[in-house]
C-alpha positions as CSV (number, residue, x, y, z in Angstrom):
1,M,66.5,102.4,102.3
2,S,69.6,103.3,104.7
3,T,70.1,99.5,105.0
4,L,70.7,99.4,101.2
5,N,73.0,102.2,101.3
6,N,75.1,100.3,104.2
7,V,75.1,97.4,102.1
8,Q,76.2,99.0,98.9
9,A,79.0,100.9,101.0
10,K,80.2,97.6,102.5
11,S,80.3,95.9,99.2
12,K,82.1,98.9,97.6
13,S,84.7,98.9,100.5
14,W,85.1,95.0,100.0
15,G,85.6,95.5,96.3
16,E,88.2,98.1,96.9
17,L,90.0,95.9,99.3
18,W,89.8,93.0,97.0
19,S,91.3,95.0,94.0
20,R,94.0,96.8,96.0
21,H,95.1,93.9,98.0
22,R,94.2,90.6,95.9
23,G,97.5,89.1,95.8
24,L,98.1,89.3,99.6
25,I,94.6,87.8,100.3
26,V,95.1,85.1,98.0
27,T,98.6,84.5,99.5
28,A,97.1,84.5,103.1
29,L,94.4,82.1,102.0
30,S,96.9,79.8,100.5
31,L,98.9,79.9,103.6
32,G,95.8,79.3,105.8
33,F,95.3,75.9,103.6
34,I,98.8,74.8,104.1
35,I,98.6,75.1,107.8
36,L,95.3,73.3,108.0
37,A,96.7,70.7,105.7
38,W,100.0,70.3,107.9
39,Y,97.8,70.1,111.0
40,S,95.5,67.6,109.4
41,G,98.5,65.4,108.7
42,K,100.1,65.9,112.1
43,Y,96.9,64.8,113.9
44,D,96.1,61.8,111.8
45,R,93.2,63.3,110.0
46,T,94.9,62.5,106.6
47,E,91.5,62.5,104.8
48,F,91.7,66.3,105.1
49,E,95.4,66.7,104.3
50,V,95.2,66.4,100.5
51,P,92.1,68.3,100.0
52,F,93.6,71.2,102.0
53,Y,96.7,71.2,99.9
54,L,94.8,71.1,96.6
55,L,92.8,74.2,97.9
56,A,96.2,75.7,98.5
57,Y,97.3,74.9,95.1
58,V,94.3,76.3,93.3
59,I,93.9,79.4,95.2
60,G,97.6,80.5,95.5
61,G,98.6,79.3,91.9
62,Y,95.5,80.0,89.8
63,Q,96.7,83.5,88.7
64,K,99.9,82.6,87.9
65,A,98.9,79.6,86.1
66,W,96.6,81.6,84.1
67,E,99.4,84.3,83.2
68,G,101.7,81.6,82.2
69,L,99.3,79.9,79.8
70,Q,98.3,83.3,78.4
71,T,101.9,84.2,77.7
72,L,102.4,80.6,76.3
73,I,99.5,80.8,73.9
74,R,99.9,84.7,72.8
75,E,103.7,85.0,72.7
76,K,104.6,81.4,72.4
77,D,107.1,81.6,75.1
78,L,107.5,79.7,78.4
79,D,107.8,82.0,81.4
80,V,108.6,81.5,85.0
81,D,105.0,81.6,86.0
82,L,103.9,78.5,84.2
83,L,107.2,76.6,85.0
84,M,106.6,77.2,88.8
85,V,103.0,75.9,88.7
86,V,104.2,72.9,86.5
87,A,107.2,72.4,89.0
88,A,104.5,72.3,91.9
89,I,102.2,69.7,90.2
90,G,105.3,67.7,89.7
91,A,105.9,67.6,93.3
92,A,102.5,66.7,94.0
93,S,102.5,64.0,91.5
94,I,105.3,62.2,93.5
95,G,103.7,62.8,96.8
96,F,105.3,65.7,98.0
97,W,102.2,68.1,98.4
98,R,103.7,70.2,101.1
99,D,106.7,71.1,99.0
100,G,104.7,71.8,96.0
101,A,102.3,73.9,98.1
102,I,105.1,75.9,99.7
103,L,106.6,76.4,96.0
104,I,103.1,77.9,95.1
105,L,102.8,79.9,98.3
106,I,106.3,81.6,97.9
107,F,105.7,82.4,94.2
108,S,102.1,83.8,95.2
109,L,103.8,85.9,97.9
110,S,106.5,87.2,95.3
111,G,103.7,88.2,93.0
112,A,101.9,90.1,95.6
113,L,105.1,91.9,96.5
114,E,105.8,92.7,93.0
115,G,102.0,94.1,92.4
116,Y,102.8,96.5,95.6
117,T,106.3,97.7,94.1
118,M,104.7,98.3,90.8
119,E,101.8,100.3,92.3
120,R,104.3,102.2,94.4
121,T,106.5,102.9,91.3
122,N,103.5,104.0,89.3
123,N,102.7,106.4,92.1
124,E,106.2,107.9,92.1
125,I,106.4,108.3,88.5
126,E,103.0,110.0,88.4
127,A,104.5,112.4,91.2
128,I,107.9,113.2,89.3
129,M,105.6,114.0,86.1
130,K,103.6,116.5,88.3
131,L,107.0,118.2,89.1
132,R,107.7,118.8,85.2
133,P,108.1,122.7,84.9
134,E,105.8,124.3,82.5
135,E,107.9,127.4,82.1
136,A,111.5,128.2,82.1
137,I,113.3,131.4,82.3
138,V,116.6,131.7,80.2
139,L,119.8,133.1,81.8
140,Q,121.5,135.5,79.5
141,G,125.2,135.3,80.0
142,N,125.1,133.7,83.6
143,T,123.1,136.5,85.2
144,L,119.8,137.4,86.1
145,A,120.1,141.1,85.2
146,G,117.5,142.9,83.1
147,T,114.5,141.4,81.7
148,I,114.6,137.6,81.3
149,P,112.7,136.1,78.7
150,S,110.3,133.4,79.6
151,T,109.6,130.6,77.5
152,T,107.9,127.1,77.7
153,A,110.1,124.3,78.8
154,S,109.6,122.2,75.8
155,S,111.0,124.9,73.7
156,I,114.3,125.2,75.5
157,P,117.4,125.2,73.3
158,N,120.1,122.6,74.0
159,I,122.9,123.1,76.5
160,D,121.9,126.2,78.3
161,F,121.6,127.5,81.8
162,L,118.2,128.2,83.2
163,A,116.1,128.9,86.1
164,L,113.1,126.7,86.2
165,Y,110.0,127.5,88.1
166,P,107.9,124.4,88.7
167,S,104.2,125.1,88.8
168,W,104.1,123.2,92.3
169,Q,106.5,125.8,93.9
170,S,106.9,128.7,91.4
171,A,108.5,130.9,94.1
172,I,111.8,128.8,94.2
173,P,113.6,128.8,90.8
174,Q,116.2,126.0,90.4
175,I,119.3,126.1,88.2
176,A,119.6,123.5,85.5
177,I,121.6,122.4,82.6
178,V,119.5,121.4,79.6
179,I,120.9,118.6,77.6
180,S,118.0,118.2,75.5
181,A,114.3,119.5,75.8
182,L,113.2,116.4,77.6
183,F,116.3,115.6,79.8
184,V,117.1,118.2,82.5
185,I,119.8,117.9,85.1
186,F,119.1,119.9,88.2
187,W,122.2,121.7,89.4
188,K,121.3,123.5,92.6
189,R,118.4,125.3,94.2
190,L,118.6,129.1,94.5
191,T,117.2,130.8,97.4
192,A,113.5,131.5,97.6
193,K,112.4,134.7,95.7
194,K,109.4,135.9,94.0
195,R,109.4,136.3,90.4
């Protein structure tokens, strides 16, 4: 039973590794086949050169070709994904296998880097959304004297001064100028004090 659990844990970790780093793994495999093809050509093993380049083409260019074809069919639009794959195939058709494979490799690497950038951007946007204040205290005439009415952040009137208490750090208010209920410009932090 423990062997089965170990196999399941390993397959889960490989699945997570593949889903998170698929672009980089594909790019590394494509690079590996390009190196093998170059090595084969350099040391007169030409019977392996073209098959290794073909593997580099297929592994590195499959996803971009698929995305380009989907864009062409669904949106009736040529995009750069499909054009780069066609350019690489054109290079191979006139005998420049290495140049086409390197084009596919560069394009595959750019796709992998784009994937990492999009993932990081999405994580940052989620983190920013968690900072959205739930509650606001409206300043009356630029002072915090007396009782200060508390309200939800979404019901704030336009162009007002506020002390915002983000839920993640409720002890440190911030001064803000509200342009609209959805767009807040933070002016400066106040010193930490309890409500």
